[in-house]
DSSP file (Angstrom, degrees, kcal/mol; ACC not computed):
  #  RESIDUE AA STRUCTURE BP1 BP2  ACC     N-H-->O    O-->H-N    N-H-->O    O-->H-N    TCO  KAPPA ALPHA  PHI   PSI    X-CA   Y-CA   Z-CA
    1    1 A M              0   0    0      0, 0.0     2,-0.3     0, 0.0    10,-0.0   0.000 360.0 360.0 360.0 141.1  -44.0   56.3   -5.6
    2    2 A S        -     0   0    0      1,-0.1     6,-0.0     2,-0.0     0, 0.0  -0.780 360.0-139.9-104.2 148.0  -42.9   56.4   -9.2
    3    3 A C    >   -     0   0    0     -2,-0.3     3,-1.7     6,-0.1     5,-0.3   0.679  28.2-143.8 -79.7 -15.8  -43.2   59.4  -11.5
    4    4 A R  T 3   -     0   0    0      1,-0.3    -2,-0.0     2,-0.1     5,-0.0   0.856  69.3 -51.7  54.1  39.3  -44.2   57.2  -14.4
    5    5 A G  T 3  S+     0   0    0      1,-0.1    -1,-0.3     3,-0.0    -2,-0.0   0.394 119.1 104.7  85.5  -3.0  -42.4   59.4  -16.9
    6    6 A S  S <  S-     0   0    0     -3,-1.7    -2,-0.1     2,-0.3     3,-0.1   0.718  81.7-129.0 -84.1 -19.9  -43.9   62.7  -15.8
    7    7 A G  S    S+     0   0    0      1,-0.2     2,-0.3     0, 0.0    -3,-0.1   0.473  79.4  84.6  85.4   1.2  -40.9   63.9  -13.9
    8    8 A E        -     0   0    0     -5,-0.3     2,-0.4    -6,-0.0    -2,-0.3  -0.973  55.0-165.4-135.0 148.4  -43.0   64.7  -10.8
    9    9 A T        -     0   0    0     -2,-0.3     2,-0.5    -3,-0.1    -6,-0.1  -0.991  16.2-139.1-129.5 144.1  -44.2   62.7   -7.9
   10   10 A K        +     0   0    0     -2,-0.4     2,-0.3     2,-0.0    -2,-0.0  -0.894  31.1 162.6-105.1 129.1  -47.0   63.8   -5.5
   11   11 A M        -     0   0    0     -2,-0.5     2,-0.6     2,-0.0    -2,-0.0  -0.955  34.2-129.8-139.9 156.8  -46.5   63.1   -1.8
   12   12 A R        +     0   0    0     -2,-0.3     2,-0.3     2,-0.0    -2,-0.0  -0.958  41.8 148.1-111.4 120.0  -47.9   64.3    1.5
   13   13 A E        -     0   0    0     -2,-0.6     2,-0.5     2,-0.1    -2,-0.0  -0.950  42.4-120.1-142.2 160.2  -45.4   65.4    4.1
   14   14 A S        +     0   0    0     -2,-0.3     2,-0.3     2,-0.0    -2,-0.0  -0.903  44.9 142.8-104.9 133.7  -45.2   67.9    6.9
   15   15 A A        -     0   0    0     -2,-0.5     2,-0.5     2,-0.0    -2,-0.1  -0.973  47.8-111.8-160.9 155.0  -42.5   70.6    6.8
   16   16 A E        -     0   0    0     -2,-0.3     2,-0.4    15,-0.1    -2,-0.0  -0.830  34.9-179.0 -94.7 129.9  -42.1   74.2    7.7
   17   17 A V        -     0   0    0     -2,-0.5     2,-0.7    15,-0.0    14,-0.1  -0.995  25.3-133.9-129.7 132.3  -41.5   76.5    4.8
   18   18 A V        -     0   0    0     -2,-0.4    -2,-0.0    13,-0.1     0, 0.0  -0.777  21.0-163.1 -86.5 116.3  -41.0   80.2    4.9
   19   19 A V        -     0   0    0     -2,-0.7     3,-0.1    10,-0.0     4,-0.1  -0.891  14.8-137.5-103.0 112.0  -43.2   81.8    2.3
   20   20 A P    >   -     0   0    0      0, 0.0     3,-1.4     0, 0.0     0, 0.0  -0.312  31.2 -90.8 -68.0 151.1  -42.1   85.4    1.6
   21   21 A P  T 3  S+     0   0    0      0, 0.0     3,-0.1     0, 0.0     0, 0.0  -0.300 112.1  30.8 -59.0 142.9  -44.7   88.1    1.2
   22   22 A G  T 3  S+     0   0    0      1,-0.3     2,-0.2    -3,-0.1    -3,-0.0   0.516  77.9 156.1  87.2   5.1  -45.9   88.6   -2.3
   23   23 A T    <   -     0   0    0     -3,-1.4    -1,-0.3     1,-0.1     2,-0.1  -0.476  36.5-133.8 -67.0 132.4  -45.4   85.0   -3.4
   24   24 A A    >   -     0   0    0     -2,-0.2     3,-1.7     1,-0.1    17,-0.2  -0.468  24.9 -88.1 -89.6 158.6  -47.7   84.3   -6.3
   25   25 A D  T 3  S+     0   0    0      1,-0.2    17,-0.2    -2,-0.1    -1,-0.1  -0.423 114.6  21.3 -62.2 133.3  -50.0   81.3   -6.8
   26   26 A G  T 3  S+     0   0    0     15,-3.4    -1,-0.2     1,-0.3    16,-0.1   0.344  87.9 140.7  89.4  -6.5  -48.1   78.4   -8.5
   27   27 A E    <   -     0   0    0     -3,-1.7    14,-2.9    14,-0.2     2,-0.5  -0.409  47.9-131.7 -69.2 146.3  -44.6   79.7   -7.5
   28   28 A R  E     -A   40   0A   0     12,-0.2    12,-0.2    -3,-0.1    -1,-0.1  -0.876  21.9-171.3-105.0 130.2  -42.1   77.0   -6.5
   29   29 A L  E     -A   39   0A   0     10,-2.7    10,-3.0    -2,-0.5     2,-0.1  -0.933  30.2-106.9-119.0 142.1  -40.1   77.4   -3.3
   30   30 A P  E     -A   38   0A   0      0, 0.0     8,-0.3     0, 0.0     3,-0.1  -0.440  20.0-146.3 -67.0 139.7  -37.2   75.2   -2.2
   31   31 A L  S    S+     0   0    0      6,-2.6     2,-0.3     1,-0.2     7,-0.1   0.903  80.8   7.0 -73.9 -42.2  -38.1   72.9    0.7
   32   32 A R  S >  S-     0   0    0      5,-0.5     3,-2.0   -15,-0.1    -1,-0.2  -0.954  96.1 -82.7-136.8 156.5  -34.7   73.0    2.3
   33   33 A N  T 3  S+     0   0    0     -2,-0.3     3,-0.1     1,-0.3    -2,-0.0  -0.390 115.9   4.9 -60.2 128.7  -31.5   75.0    1.6
   34   34 A G  T 3  S+     0   0    0      1,-0.3    -1,-0.3    -2,-0.1     2,-0.2   0.518 102.6 128.3  77.0   5.3  -29.6   73.4   -1.2
   35   35 A S    <   -     0   0    0     -3,-2.0    -1,-0.3     2,-0.1    -4,-0.1  -0.612  59.6-143.2 -94.5 153.7  -32.2   70.8   -1.8
   36   36 A H  S    S+     0   0    0     -2,-0.2     2,-0.2    -3,-0.1    -1,-0.1   0.508  73.1 105.4 -88.8  -6.1  -33.8   69.9   -5.2
   37   37 A E        -     0   0    0     -5,-0.1    -6,-2.6    -7,-0.0    -5,-0.5  -0.548  53.6-170.8 -75.6 138.2  -37.1   69.4   -3.5
   38   38 A V  E     -A   30   0A   0     -8,-0.3     2,-0.4    -2,-0.2    -2,-0.1  -0.891  19.6-140.7-129.2 159.6  -39.7   72.1   -4.0
   39   39 A V  E     -A   29   0A   0    -10,-3.0   -10,-2.7    -2,-0.3     2,-0.6  -0.977  17.1-139.1-117.6 131.9  -43.1   73.1   -2.7
   40   40 A V  E     -A   28   0A   0     -2,-0.4     2,-0.3   -12,-0.2   -12,-0.2  -0.831  22.4-134.9 -92.2 123.1  -45.7   74.6   -5.1
   41   41 A V        -     0   0    0    -14,-2.9   -15,-3.4    -2,-0.6     2,-0.5  -0.607  16.9-166.6 -82.0 131.5  -47.5   77.4   -3.4
   42   42 A R        -     0   0    0     -2,-0.3     2,-0.6   -17,-0.2   -17,-0.1  -0.974   6.7-161.1-118.3 116.1  -51.3   77.6   -3.7
   43   43 A V        -     0   0    0     -2,-0.5     2,-0.4     0, 0.0   -18,-0.1  -0.856   4.4-159.3-101.2 123.0  -52.8   80.9   -2.6
   44   44 A L        -     0   0    0     -2,-0.6     2,-0.1     1,-0.0    -2,-0.0  -0.794  23.1-111.6-100.7 144.1  -56.5   81.0   -1.8
   45   45 A A        -     0   0    0     -2,-0.4    -1,-0.0     1,-0.1     0, 0.0  -0.423  38.6-102.8 -69.8 146.7  -58.5   84.1   -1.8
   46   46 A A        -     0   0    0      1,-0.1    -1,-0.1    -2,-0.1     3,-0.1  -0.417  43.5-100.5 -67.1 144.3  -59.8   85.4    1.5
   47   47 A P        -     0   0    0      0, 0.0    -1,-0.1     0, 0.0     3,-0.1  -0.338  49.1 -90.9 -64.1 150.2  -63.4   84.6    2.2
   48   48 A P        -     0   0    0      0, 0.0     2,-0.3     0, 0.0    -3,-0.0  -0.304  43.3-106.3 -64.0 145.3  -65.7   87.6    1.6
   49   49 A D        -     0   0    0     -3,-0.1     2,-0.7     1,-0.1     3,-0.1  -0.540  29.2-144.4 -72.0 131.0  -66.4   89.8    4.6
   50   50 A Q     >  -     0   0    0     -2,-0.3     4,-1.7     1,-0.2     3,-0.3  -0.883   4.8-158.0-103.4 115.4  -69.9   89.3    6.0
   51   51 A A  H  > S+     0   0    0     -2,-0.7     4,-2.6     1,-0.2     5,-0.2   0.845  89.9  60.0 -59.7 -37.2  -71.4   92.5    7.3
   52   52 A F  H  > S+     0   0    0      1,-0.2     4,-2.4     2,-0.2    -1,-0.2   0.920 105.2  47.7 -59.4 -45.2  -73.9   90.7    9.5
   53   53 A V  H  > S+     0   0    0     -3,-0.3     4,-2.0     1,-0.2    -1,-0.2   0.902 112.1  50.4 -63.1 -41.2  -71.1   89.0   11.5
   54   54 A R  H  X S+     0   0    0     -4,-1.7     4,-2.2     2,-0.2    -2,-0.2   0.913 111.2  48.0 -63.3 -43.4  -69.2   92.4   11.8
   55   55 A Y  H  X S+     0   0    0     -4,-2.6     4,-2.5     2,-0.2    -2,-0.2   0.888 110.5  51.0 -66.8 -39.4  -72.4   94.1   13.1
   56   56 A V  H  X S+     0   0    0     -4,-2.4     4,-2.3     2,-0.2    -1,-0.2   0.898 110.6  49.8 -64.7 -39.4  -73.2   91.4   15.7
   57   57 A A  H  X S+     0   0    0     -4,-2.0     4,-1.9     2,-0.2    -2,-0.2   0.915 111.6  48.1 -64.9 -42.6  -69.6   91.6   17.0
   58   58 A E  H  X S+     0   0    0     -4,-2.2     4,-2.2     2,-0.2    -2,-0.2   0.900 111.0  50.8 -64.8 -40.5  -69.8   95.4   17.3
   59   59 A L  H  X S+     0   0    0     -4,-2.5     4,-2.6     1,-0.2    -2,-0.2   0.909 108.6  52.2 -62.9 -42.5  -73.2   95.1   19.1
   60   60 A G  H  X S+     0   0    0     -4,-2.3     4,-2.2     1,-0.2    -1,-0.2   0.881 109.0  50.4 -60.8 -38.9  -71.7   92.5   21.5
   61   61 A L  H  X S+     0   0    0     -4,-1.9     4,-2.3     2,-0.2    -2,-0.2   0.916 110.6  48.8 -65.7 -43.4  -68.8   95.0   22.3
   62   62 A V  H  X S+     0   0    0     -4,-2.2     4,-2.2     2,-0.2    -2,-0.2   0.921 111.8  49.0 -62.7 -44.4  -71.3   97.8   22.9
   63   63 A V  H  X S+     0   0    0     -4,-2.6     4,-2.3     1,-0.2    -1,-0.2   0.915 111.3  49.8 -62.1 -43.2  -73.4   95.6   25.2
   64   64 A A  H  X S+     0   0    0     -4,-2.2     4,-2.2     1,-0.2    -1,-0.2   0.895 110.8  49.7 -63.3 -40.3  -70.3   94.5   27.1
   65   65 A L  H  X S+     0   0    0     -4,-2.3     4,-2.4     2,-0.2    -1,-0.2   0.879 109.7  51.3 -67.3 -37.0  -69.1   98.1   27.6
   66   66 A V  H  X S+     0   0    0     -4,-2.2     4,-2.4     2,-0.2    -2,-0.2   0.938 111.3  47.2 -64.4 -46.6  -72.6   99.2   28.9
   67   67 A F  H  X S+     0   0    0     -4,-2.3     4,-2.2     1,-0.2    -2,-0.2   0.893 112.2  50.5 -62.1 -39.7  -72.6   96.3   31.4
   68   68 A L  H  X S+     0   0    0     -4,-2.2     4,-1.9     2,-0.2    -1,-0.2   0.921 110.3  49.8 -63.9 -42.6  -69.0   97.2   32.5
   69   69 A W  H  X S+     0   0    0     -4,-2.4     4,-0.7     1,-0.2    -2,-0.2   0.909 110.8  49.8 -62.2 -42.2  -70.0  100.9   32.9
   70   70 A L  H >< S+     0   0    0     -4,-2.4     3,-0.5     1,-0.2    -1,-0.2   0.878 111.1  49.8 -64.7 -37.6  -73.1   99.8   35.0
   71   71 A L  H 3< S+     0   0    0     -4,-2.2    -1,-0.2     1,-0.2    -2,-0.2   0.834 112.2  46.8 -69.5 -32.3  -70.9   97.7   37.2
   72   72 A L  H 3<        0   0    0     -4,-1.9    -1,-0.2     1,-0.2    -2,-0.2   0.487 360.0 360.0 -91.4  -2.5  -68.3  100.4   37.8
   73   73 A R    <<        0   0    0     -4,-0.7    -1,-0.2    -3,-0.5    -2,-0.1   0.500 360.0 360.0 -70.1 360.0  -70.8  103.2   38.6
């Protein structure tokens, strides 16, 4: 792929990169030690917490504990 004068090329590759805590969106991290290749970090916001899902999970836990209690009596 050619950069066509932009100075950047976009490619898809797989690699392991250690992203330190607190890394900001758009920050560039080196791909390998001593390499000029960099990875641009994109940080996505966590999805909003859905109360309904949380309540259903809690209800399932309560039901499971009641059945366990009935079995062990």
